[in-house]
Backbone as XML, in Angstrom:
<?xml version="1.0"?>
<chain id="A" units="angstrom">
  <residue number="1" name="LEU">
    <atom name="N" x="85.831" y="70.773" z="96.004"/>
    <atom name="CA" x="85.443" y="70.133" z="97.252"/>
    <atom name="C" x="85.263" y="71.154" z="98.365"/>
  </residue>
  <residue number="2" name="VAL">
    <atom name="N" x="86.228" y="72.070" z="98.492"/>
    <atom name="CA" x="86.124" y="73.102" z="99.528"/>
    <atom name="C" x="84.924" y="73.999" z="99.249"/>
  </residue>
  <residue number="3" name="GLY">
    <atom name="N" x="84.694" y="74.300" z="97.987"/>
    <atom name="CA" x="83.549" y="75.130" z="97.620"/>
    <atom name="C" x="82.229" y="74.481" z="98.011"/>
  </residue>
  <residue number="4" name="ASN">
    <atom name="N" x="82.118" y="73.173" z="97.809"/>
    <atom name="CA" x="80.894" y="72.459" z="98.189"/>
    <atom name="C" x="80.680" y="72.485" z="99.699"/>
  </residue>
  <residue number="5" name="VAL">
    <atom name="N" x="81.749" y="72.321" z="100.452"/>
    <atom name="CA" x="81.644" y="72.343" z="101.911"/>
    <atom name="C" x="81.207" y="73.721" z="102.382"/>
  </residue>
  <residue number="6" name="VAL">
    <atom name="N" x="81.840" y="74.754" z="101.833"/>
    <atom name="CA" x="81.487" y="76.129" z="102.211"/>
    <atom name="C" x="80.036" y="76.407" z="101.846"/>
  </residue>
  <residue number="7" name="TRP">
    <atom name="N" x="79.616" y="76.016" z="100.655"/>
    <atom name="CA" x="78.236" y="76.239" z="100.229"/>
    <atom name="C" x="77.251" y="75.520" z="101.155"/>
  </residue>
  <residue number="8" name="THR">
    <atom name="N" x="77.564" y="74.295" z="101.526"/>
    <atom name="CA" x="76.688" y="73.531" z="102.415"/>
    <atom name="C" x="76.552" y="74.210" z="103.770"/>
  </residue>
  <residue number="9" name="VAL">
    <atom name="N" x="77.660" y="74.680" z="104.320"/>
    <atom name="CA" x="77.633" y="75.354" z="105.618"/>
    <atom name="C" x="76.830" y="76.644" z="105.533"/>
  </residue>
  <residue number="10" name="ILE">
    <atom name="N" x="77.076" y="77.444" z="104.507"/>
    <atom name="CA" x="76.379" y="78.726" z="104.361"/>
    <atom name="C" x="74.888" y="78.510" z="104.119"/>
  </residue>
  <residue number="11" name="SER">
    <atom name="N" x="74.532" y="77.593" z="103.247"/>
    <atom name="CA" x="73.108" y="77.374" z="102.964"/>
    <atom name="C" x="72.387" y="76.779" z="104.173"/>
  </residue>
  <residue number="12" name="SER">
    <atom name="N" x="73.049" y="75.915" z="104.929"/>
    <atom name="CA" x="72.429" y="75.359" z="106.141"/>
    <atom name="C" x="72.199" y="76.442" z="107.180"/>
  </residue>
  <residue number="13" name="ALA">
    <atom name="N" x="73.176" y="77.323" z="107.351"/>
    <atom name="CA" x="73.026" y="78.424" z="108.308"/>
    <atom name="C" x="71.894" y="79.347" z="107.878"/>
  </residue>
  <residue number="14" name="PHE">
    <atom name="N" x="71.811" y="79.663" z="106.590"/>
    <atom name="CA" x="70.750" y="80.530" z="106.081"/>
    <atom name="C" x="69.379" y="79.919" z="106.354"/>
  </residue>
  <residue number="15" name="LYS">
    <atom name="N" x="69.238" y="78.626" z="106.063"/>
    <atom name="CA" x="67.954" y="77.950" z="106.288"/>
    <atom name="C" x="67.586" y="77.931" z="107.769"/>
  </residue>
  <residue number="16" name="ALA">
    <atom name="N" x="68.576" y="77.700" z="108.622"/>
    <atom name="CA" x="68.307" y="77.642" z="110.064"/>
    <atom name="C" x="67.869" y="78.991" z="110.611"/>
  </residue>
  <residue number="17" name="ILE">
    <atom name="N" x="68.400" y="80.072" z="110.048"/>
    <atom name="CA" x="68.104" y="81.413" z="110.552"/>
    <atom name="C" x="66.841" y="81.997" z="109.929"/>
  </residue>
  <residue number="18" name="PHE">
    <atom name="N" x="66.669" y="81.852" z="108.632"/>
    <atom name="CA" x="65.633" y="82.598" z="107.925"/>
    <atom name="C" x="64.425" y="81.792" z="107.466"/>
  </residue>
  <residue number="19" name="VAL">
    <atom name="N" x="64.540" y="80.507" z="107.332"/>
    <atom name="CA" x="63.424" y="79.701" z="106.855"/>
    <atom name="C" x="62.680" y="79.156" z="108.068"/>
  </residue>
  <residue number="20" name="THR">
    <atom name="N" x="61.427" y="79.573" z="108.205"/>
    <atom name="CA" x="60.641" y="79.122" z="109.352"/>
    <atom name="C" x="59.847" y="77.877" z="108.986"/>
  </residue>
  <residue number="21" name="LYS">
    <atom name="N" x="59.709" y="77.008" z="109.938"/>
    <atom name="CA" x="58.921" y="75.800" z="109.740"/>
    <atom name="C" x="57.452" y="76.140" z="109.960"/>
  </residue>
  <residue number="22" name="PRO">
    <atom name="N" x="56.555" y="75.448" z="109.275"/>
    <atom name="CA" x="55.134" y="75.717" z="109.484"/>
    <atom name="C" x="54.739" y="75.440" z="110.936"/>
  </residue>
  <residue number="23" name="LYS">
    <atom name="N" x="53.906" y="76.302" z="111.469"/>
    <atom name="CA" x="53.461" y="76.180" z="112.850"/>
    <atom name="C" x="52.362" y="75.126" z="112.943"/>
  </residue>
  <residue number="24" name="LYS">
    <atom name="N" x="52.475" y="74.250" z="113.933"/>
    <atom name="CA" x="51.456" y="73.223" z="114.152"/>
    <atom name="C" x="50.197" y="73.880" z="114.695"/>
  </residue>
  <residue number="25" name="SER">
    <atom name="N" x="49.071" y="73.487" z="114.165"/>
    <atom name="CA" x="47.801" y="74.003" z="114.658"/>
    <atom name="C" x="47.489" y="73.399" z="116.022"/>
  </residue>
  <residue number="26" name="LEU">
    <atom name="N" x="47.075" y="74.247" z="116.957"/>
    <atom name="CA" x="46.691" y="73.787" z="118.289"/>
    <atom name="C" x="45.183" y="73.663" z="118.434"/>
  </residue>
  <residue number="27" name="ARG">
    <atom name="N" x="44.442" y="73.981" z="117.378"/>
    <atom name="CA" x="42.984" y="73.922" z="117.437"/>
    <atom name="C" x="42.537" y="72.505" z="117.788"/>
  </residue>
  <residue number="28" name="GLY">
    <atom name="N" x="41.789" y="72.399" z="118.898"/>
    <atom name="CA" x="41.276" y="71.110" z="119.337"/>
    <atom name="C" x="42.250" y="70.275" z="120.157"/>
  </residue>
  <residue number="29" name="GLU">
    <atom name="N" x="43.493" y="70.712" z="120.278"/>
    <atom name="CA" x="44.473" y="69.986" z="121.091"/>
    <atom name="C" x="44.263" y="70.317" z="122.564"/>
  </residue>
  <residue number="30" name="VAL">
    <atom name="N" x="44.475" y="69.344" z="123.438"/>
    <atom name="CA" x="44.353" y="69.562" z="124.879"/>
    <atom name="C" x="45.708" y="70.019" z="125.404"/>
  </residue>
  <residue number="31" name="VAL">
    <atom name="N" x="45.700" y="71.155" z="126.112"/>
    <atom name="CA" x="46.932" y="71.724" z="126.660"/>
    <atom name="C" x="46.757" y="71.916" z="128.161"/>
  </residue>
  <residue number="32" name="LEU">
    <atom name="N" x="47.681" y="71.343" z="128.948"/>
    <atom name="CA" x="47.692" y="71.519" z="130.397"/>
    <atom name="C" x="48.644" y="72.661" z="130.723"/>
  </residue>
  <residue number="33" name="VAL">
    <atom name="N" x="48.126" y="73.695" z="131.390"/>
    <atom name="CA" x="48.945" y="74.843" z="131.781"/>
    <atom name="C" x="49.007" y="74.879" z="133.300"/>
  </residue>
  <residue number="34" name="THR">
    <atom name="N" x="50.203" y="74.683" z="133.854"/>
    <atom name="CA" x="50.372" y="74.781" z="135.301"/>
    <atom name="C" x="50.715" y="76.221" z="135.653"/>
  </residue>
  <residue number="35" name="GLY">
    <atom name="N" x="50.284" y="76.651" z="136.811"/>
    <atom name="CA" x="50.527" y="78.036" z="137.224"/>
    <atom name="C" x="49.696" y="79.016" z="136.429"/>
  </residue>
  <residue number="36" name="ALA">
    <atom name="N" x="48.500" y="78.602" z="136.019"/>
    <atom name="CA" x="47.670" y="79.411" z="135.126"/>
    <atom name="C" x="46.953" y="80.559" z="135.824"/>
  </residue>
  <residue number="37" name="GLY">
    <atom name="N" x="47.099" y="80.686" z="137.132"/>
    <atom name="CA" x="46.394" y="81.732" z="137.871"/>
    <atom name="C" x="46.947" y="83.121" z="137.664"/>
  </residue>
  <residue number="38" name="ASN">
    <atom name="N" x="48.235" y="83.217" z="137.351"/>
    <atom name="CA" x="48.833" y="84.540" z="137.132"/>
    <atom name="C" x="50.191" y="84.389" z="136.444"/>
  </residue>
  <residue number="39" name="GLY">
    <atom name="N" x="50.775" y="85.502" z="136.099"/>
    <atom name="CA" x="52.120" y="85.521" z="135.529"/>
    <atom name="C" x="52.242" y="84.827" z="134.187"/>
  </residue>
  <residue number="40" name="LEU">
    <atom name="N" x="53.357" y="84.127" z="134.023"/>
    <atom name="CA" x="53.666" y="83.459" z="132.764"/>
    <atom name="C" x="52.634" y="82.388" z="132.415"/>
  </residue>
  <residue number="41" name="GLY">
    <atom name="N" x="52.196" y="81.625" z="133.407"/>
    <atom name="CA" x="51.184" y="80.602" z="133.156"/>
    <atom name="C" x="49.897" y="81.188" z="132.618"/>
  </residue>
  <residue number="42" name="ARG">
    <atom name="N" x="49.489" y="82.330" z="133.168"/>
    <atom name="CA" x="48.267" y="83.007" z="132.698"/>
    <atom name="C" x="48.430" y="83.456" z="131.253"/>
  </residue>
  <residue number="43" name="GLU">
    <atom name="N" x="49.579" y="84.057" z="130.943"/>
    <atom name="CA" x="49.820" y="84.530" z="129.575"/>
    <atom name="C" x="49.852" y="83.369" z="128.587"/>
  </residue>
  <residue number="44" name="LEU">
    <atom name="N" x="50.476" y="82.264" z="128.978"/>
    <atom name="CA" x="50.491" y="81.088" z="128.108"/>
    <atom name="C" x="49.080" y="80.561" z="127.877"/>
  </residue>
  <residue number="45" name="ALA">
    <atom name="N" x="48.281" y="80.518" z="128.933"/>
    <atom name="CA" x="46.901" y="80.044" z="128.798"/>
    <atom name="C" x="46.117" y="80.917" z="127.822"/>
  </residue>
  <residue number="46" name="LEU">
    <atom name="N" x="46.291" y="82.221" z="127.924"/>
    <atom name="CA" x="45.580" y="83.129" z="127.017"/>
    <atom name="C" x="46.020" y="82.923" z="125.572"/>
  </residue>
  <residue number="47" name="LYS">
    <atom name="N" x="47.321" y="82.732" z="125.351"/>
    <atom name="CA" x="47.821" y="82.502" z="123.983"/>
    <atom name="C" x="47.298" y="81.180" z="123.420"/>
  </residue>
  <residue number="48" name="PHE">
    <atom name="N" x="47.337" y="80.123" z="124.245"/>
    <atom name="CA" x="46.814" y="78.838" z="123.780"/>
    <atom name="C" x="45.325" y="78.939" z="123.468"/>
  </residue>
  <residue number="49" name="ALA">
    <atom name="N" x="44.580" y="79.692" z="124.257"/>
    <atom name="CA" x="43.150" y="79.885" z="124.001"/>
    <atom name="C" x="42.937" y="80.598" z="122.670"/>
  </residue>
  <residue number="50" name="GLU">
    <atom name="N" x="43.758" y="81.592" z="122.381"/>
    <atom name="CA" x="43.662" y="82.301" z="121.093"/>
    <atom name="C" x="43.889" y="81.351" z="119.925"/>
  </residue>
  <residue number="51" name="GLU">
    <atom name="N" x="44.728" y="80.333" z="120.135"/>
    <atom name="CA" x="45.041" y="79.365" z="119.079"/>
    <atom name="C" x="43.984" y="78.269" z="118.962"/>
  </residue>
  <residue number="52" name="GLY">
    <atom name="N" x="42.966" y="78.294" z="119.836"/>
    <atom name="CA" x="41.879" y="77.330" z="119.745"/>
    <atom name="C" x="42.099" y="76.032" z="120.501"/>
  </residue>
  <residue number="53" name="ALA">
    <atom name="N" x="43.055" y="76.015" z="121.421"/>
    <atom name="CA" x="43.325" y="74.806" z="122.194"/>
    <atom name="C" x="42.262" y="74.605" z="123.274"/>
  </residue>
  <residue number="54" name="ILE">
    <atom name="N" x="42.086" y="73.363" z="123.671"/>
    <atom name="CA" x="41.237" y="73.022" z="124.815"/>
    <atom name="C" x="42.149" y="73.074" z="126.032"/>
  </residue>
  <residue number="55" name="LEU">
    <atom name="N" x="41.816" y="73.922" z="127.001"/>
    <atom name="CA" x="42.723" y="74.170" z="128.115"/>
    <atom name="C" x="42.342" y="73.409" z="129.373"/>
  </residue>
  <residue number="56" name="VAL">
    <atom name="N" x="43.359" y="72.902" z="130.048"/>
    <atom name="CA" x="43.240" y="72.378" z="131.401"/>
    <atom name="C" x="44.126" y="73.290" z="132.239"/>
  </residue>
  <residue number="57" name="LEU">
    <atom name="N" x="43.494" y="74.116" z="133.093"/>
    <atom name="CA" x="44.235" y="75.103" z="133.878"/>
    <atom name="C" x="44.471" y="74.570" z="135.284"/>
  </residue>
  <residue number="58" name="TRP">
    <atom name="N" x="45.710" y="74.694" z="135.760"/>
    <atom name="CA" x="46.090" y="74.126" z="137.045"/>
    <atom name="C" x="46.865" y="75.165" z="137.832"/>
  </residue>
  <residue number="59" name="ASP">
    <atom name="N" x="46.435" y="75.430" z="139.072"/>
    <atom name="CA" x="47.143" y="76.379" z="139.935"/>
    <atom name="C" x="46.633" y="76.222" z="141.360"/>
  </residue>
  <residue number="60" name="ILE">
    <atom name="N" x="47.453" y="76.571" z="142.335"/>
    <atom name="CA" x="46.988" y="76.545" z="143.723"/>
    <atom name="C" x="46.096" y="77.743" z="144.017"/>
  </residue>
  <residue number="61" name="ASP">
    <atom name="N" x="46.163" y="78.771" z="143.164"/>
    <atom name="CA" x="45.343" y="79.977" z="143.310"/>
    <atom name="C" x="44.048" y="79.792" z="142.523"/>
  </residue>
  <residue number="62" name="GLU">
    <atom name="N" x="43.044" y="79.212" z="143.170"/>
    <atom name="CA" x="41.779" y="78.902" z="142.499"/>
    <atom name="C" x="41.102" y="80.156" z="141.950"/>
  </residue>
  <residue number="63" name="VAL">
    <atom name="N" x="41.138" y="81.243" z="142.706"/>
    <atom name="CA" x="40.514" y="82.496" z="142.264"/>
    <atom name="C" x="41.207" y="83.012" z="141.007"/>
  </residue>
  <residue number="64" name="GLY">
    <atom name="N" x="42.534" y="82.948" z="140.978"/>
    <atom name="CA" x="43.280" y="83.413" z="139.808"/>
    <atom name="C" x="42.959" y="82.624" z="138.559"/>
  </residue>
  <residue number="65" name="VAL">
    <atom name="N" x="42.820" y="81.316" z="138.711"/>
    <atom name="CA" x="42.495" y="80.472" z="137.553"/>
    <atom name="C" x="41.117" y="80.816" z="137.018"/>
  </residue>
  <residue number="66" name="PHE">
    <atom name="N" x="40.136" y="80.954" z="137.906"/>
    <atom name="CA" x="38.779" y="81.242" z="137.445"/>
    <atom name="C" x="38.642" y="82.649" z="136.891"/>
  </residue>
  <residue number="67" name="SER">
    <atom name="N" x="39.549" y="83.550" z="137.220"/>
    <atom name="CA" x="39.483" y="84.895" z="136.640"/>
    <atom name="C" x="39.885" y="84.875" z="135.169"/>
  </residue>
  <residue number="68" name="ASN">
    <atom name="N" x="40.533" y="83.798" z="134.707"/>
    <atom name="CA" x="40.913" y="83.662" z="133.300"/>
    <atom name="C" x="39.767" y="83.166" z="132.438"/>
  </residue>
  <residue number="69" name="CYS">
    <atom name="N" x="38.739" y="82.590" z="133.047"/>
    <atom name="CA" x="37.649" y="81.975" z="132.281"/>
    <atom name="C" x="36.696" y="83.008" z="131.723"/>
  </residue>
</chain>
């Protein structure tokens, strides 16, 4: 009984750390990115674009947003 419990804990920890789940495809998905004019929002927008997402970019800095296009 103790062996089964230990095995369950160890195997669950191993799966949580080393087994990755398949990544969902973002191709064709609509993604709203706030703060897309610069900084983290800009970087996220660029990554989502690389993945094929349809982007909705939102920021108070209109010039910054259009510089991403």
